[in-house]
C-alpha positions, 0 to 999 in steps of 0.5 A: 549591685550585689544580690543574694538569695538564701533558703533558711530552714526553721526548726519545726514549728518555728518559721513564723517566730524566725520570720519575725526576728528576721524582719525586726532585724532588717531596719536601717540597713545602709546600702540595702535596696531590697530585703524580702523575707518570704514563707515557702508556699509548700514547706511549713519550715522554709523561709526565702530571703532575697536581698539587693545591696549597692555592694558586697561591702555594704552587705558585709558591713551590715553584719556588724550592725547591733540590731543585725547581730542581735537578730542573728543571736536571737534567731540562731536557735530557731534555724535548722539549716541555711543555704545560699542558693545564689549570689546575683548581680542585680541590674535594676532595683525598685521596690513598691510596697 
């Protein structure tokens, strides 16, 4: 498995709008076991994204999906900064909603 933890800084006051774009663009991601978008508990502009994929190849392929490309284009103006905090090797994945 392949995992990513990312930190996105939204432009001031745009975090909720950016979260909505990130969530809307996450439907039907082949090979994605978990895609969690979370608002930082302290900083009003920070978003945390945690992903678990069956492989790095599936993650890269997801960037070519039309809905993902549209979300990237729509969200880009609302992003002040992005940082890949960690690349991980998940050992187990199960998500309960």
